[in-house]
N, C-alpha and C positions, 0 to 999 in steps of 0.2 A: 504493500500500500504506500502511496506517495506520502511525503511528509505532510502532517496536518497543519493547515493554516489556522493557527490559534486565534488570531485577530478576527478572522472571518467568523469562526465559531462563536467567539465572544459577542460580536455584533448581532448574530442570529439569536443567541440566547437572550440578549437584552430585549430585543423585539418581542420574543415569546414571553418574557417575563412581564412586560407591560400589558400584553394581551391577557395573560393569566390574571394580572392584577385587576383588570376591568371586570373579568368574570367573578372574581372573589368579591369585589365591592358591590356588584350587582345582586349578589345572593342575599337573602334575608335569613339570617341564622335562626330566627324564631319559627320559620315555616319550612325549612328544608328538611329532607329526610336524612336521618342519621342511623348508624348501626354501630356495633362494637365488634372488636376482634378478640384480643386476649381477655379483656374484662371491661367493666363499666367505665374505666377511665381511658381505655384504648379505643378512641372514637374514630370513625370514618364517616364522612358525609358525602352526599351526592355531588357536592361541589368539588371535593377532592377528586372524585372519579371523573367528573367532566373535565376538569383542568388537565388531569393526566392524559386523557384521551386526546385533547387538543394538542398538548405538547408532543405526544407520540406521533400524531399525524404530521405535524410541522417538521419534526426532526427526521422522520423517515423520508419525507419528500425532499428535504435538503441534503441529507446524508444517509442514503439507503444502505451503504456498506458498514455503517457504524452499528455497534451493539447498543442496547437500551436496557437499563435497569430502573424500574420505577416502583415506588412503594405500593401502589394499588395493584400492580400487575405481578408483583413478586410472588414466586412459588417456592416455598421451603424445599431445600435439597434438590431443586431444579435450577433456579436462577443463580448465576455465578458471574463474578467480575473477572474477566480474563485480561491478558495483555493487550487485546485489541482495543482501539479507541472506543470508549463506552460512555454514553450519556447516563448520568446517575441523577435521578430526579425525585424530589419530594414536592408534590403539587401544593400542599399546604403544610408547612412545618409550624406546629403550634395550633393544631386543630382544636384542642380544648379552649385555648384563647379565642379562636375564631368563633366557636359556637356560643361563647359568652360575650361576643362583641368587644373583647379586650384587645386593644390594638397592637398586640405583639405577635403577629403571625406573618408568614412570608412564603414565597415560592423559592425553592432552592434548586438551582440548575448547575450541575457540574459535568465536566468532561475529564475522564481519566485516560491516560495513555501509559501503557506498561504498568497499570495498577497504581499510578501516581497521579494525584490531581493536577491538571494542567490548565483548566479554565474554571472559574467560579463566578456565578451570578446569583446574588441573593437580593430579593426585592420585597419590601414591606409596603403593600399598596395603601394601608391605612395611614401611614406617615409619608407616603410617596418617597421612601428612602431606599436608595440603591447602593449596594456594595458589589464591586467587581474586582477580579484579579486574573491576570494572565501570567503563566510561568515565565520568569525572567524579565517581566515588564512592570512589576509593582502591582499594588492594589489601591483602590480608590473608593471613596464614599461621595454620594451626591444627594442633596436634598431637593425636593420639588423636581425630582428627576424626570417625570413624565411631561412636564410643562415645556412649552417651546422656548428656545433660546431667545432671550430678550423679553420674555413674558413671565418671568418668575422662576425660570429654571436655575437651580443652584450650581455653583462652581463645583467641578470635580476636584475633590481634595485628596491628595495622596495620603495614604495611611502609613504610620499612625498619625492621628490628628495633631497638628502643630509641628509635624516633622521631627519631633524629639523622640528619643528612645531612652528616657530617664532610667537609670539603673534600678533594678529590683533590690529591695532590702531583705525583708523576711516576711513570714506569714503574719506577724503582728501588725504589719502596715499594709497588708494586701487586701484587695477587694476580690473575692472569689465567688464564682457562680457554681451552684450545685443544682441538681434536679433529682427528684424522687423517682421519676420514671413510672411506667405502667405496671411493672411487676412489684407488688406490694407485700410479698411474703418470701420466705426462703432465705438462704444464707447470703445471697447477693444483697437483698434488702437489709438484712441485719448488719452486714458490713457497712453499707451506706450510712445507716443510722449511727453506728458506733463512730464512724469517721466524722459525720456531721457534728456529733456531740463533742468530740475531742477538738475539732477545729474551733468550735465556739467557746469551749470552756476556758476558764481562767488558768493561767500557768500554775497557780498555787494548788490547783486540783488536778494537775497532770494534763491540762489542755494546751492548745497552741495559741489561744486568744487571738484568732485571726481578726484582721481589721474589720471585715464585714462580709456577710454572706448574702448573695442575691440569687433569684431564680426567675429567669425571663420566660420560661415555658417553651423555648424554641432552641434546639441545638445550634441551628444555623445562625440565629441572631446572637447567641452566646459567643460563638466563634468570631463573628464580625465585631462584637464589642471588644473582644480581646485584641483583634487586629487593629481596631481604632485606638487602643490604649485606654478604653473606658473601664475595662476589667483587667485585672492582673493575671487571673488564672480561671480555668473552667475545667471541672472534673465531672466525668460522666461514664456510666456503665449502662448498657442495655439498648442504646440507640443503634441505628444501622448506617450503612455507607451512605444512603441517600440523605440522611440527616446531616452528615459532616463533610461530604466530598467537596461541595462548593466552598463552604466556609474554611475548610482546610487549606485550599489554594490561596484564598484571600489572606488568611493568617500568615502563612509562610512568606508570601510576597510582602507582607508588612514587617518582616523580620522576626515573626513569632516562631514558636516551636511546638510541634505536636509529638508527644510521647505517649506511652501506654498509661492508662489509669491504674494498672497493676505495677507495683515497684519493680524496677530493674530493666525494663524493656524500653530502650531508647528509640527503636524503629518499629512501631506497630504497623501492622497491615491495615490497609484502607478499610477492610471489612472485619476488623478485630472486635468491634463493638465495645471496647473499653479504652477511654481516651483521657489524656490530661493535656490541656492547651495552656500555653504561657505567652504573654504578649512579648513583642519586640523590646529589647532593652540593651543598653550599652554594657551591661554587666549584671551578674546575679542570676541568670536563667538556670544554669546547672545547679547552683546552690539551693534555689527555692524549690526546684523540682525534687531534689533529694530530701529537702526538709518536709515537703508534702508527703513523699513516699514513706518517710519515717512515721508520720501520723497514721498512715494506713497499717504499718507494721507488717505482720506476716500474713495478713488476709489477702485473698485473691478473689476477684469477681470472675465468674465463668458463665457466659451466655451462649446458648446454642444458636445456630444459624437457621 
């Protein structure tokens, strides 16, 4: 296969993201049909499914030789991410936010080549906020992104915001994002709860006394906030490649780092389902990652595909 034109893919994905955004905004969460997958908090809506169908149709027309992995068309033990150029799509990341009209939901569109994120587009239509990244070309944030130039469209700001990569100090000064996920029992959940408690607890009681904990309800937006420098770290277990592929590219292009959410693994696979992201910094990345891993201790999260 000829070398992939990443800029062309990026432009196509941005166009698709805006179309998806219009579909999401046109939906009425109070009247659309919803269903559940794993349990009552693992929600899928007819809008998720309609957006993914649109994305698939557009991408197959533009890139018929590329592979496609989408959340709503995923088949356990059948769907796989190979070395081939592969679009990895979450039509609505943050569906629980979406059905509550809480404005922290987005479409996440990624392209992986050789199982490595190469293009990322994350668009929150509720805030008209666009994050993009192309391997080797940096990542950007744009407000009022869907408006016409000269009519309110925001400037494309290179990430991290302000251009600075201030050094990371330690967990006591860090703003860290965490998510409970949809699996609410078992050892993975218990490990999360133990880690959350230790992160929050005072040092006098054996905790890390982290600067602050946040939960945005969207893996893609958590990663983009890290890329922007708004969050220092993001720890997650249980999400899938479509949750992180686009944001992963945007994070790396902003100088950030993605390692495993389980201690000791500096090079996690795209579909490993266990992740720890850290923002770009002029120093301290390795040290704060190792400090976070010590909070986890000997525990390990293990999620099936």
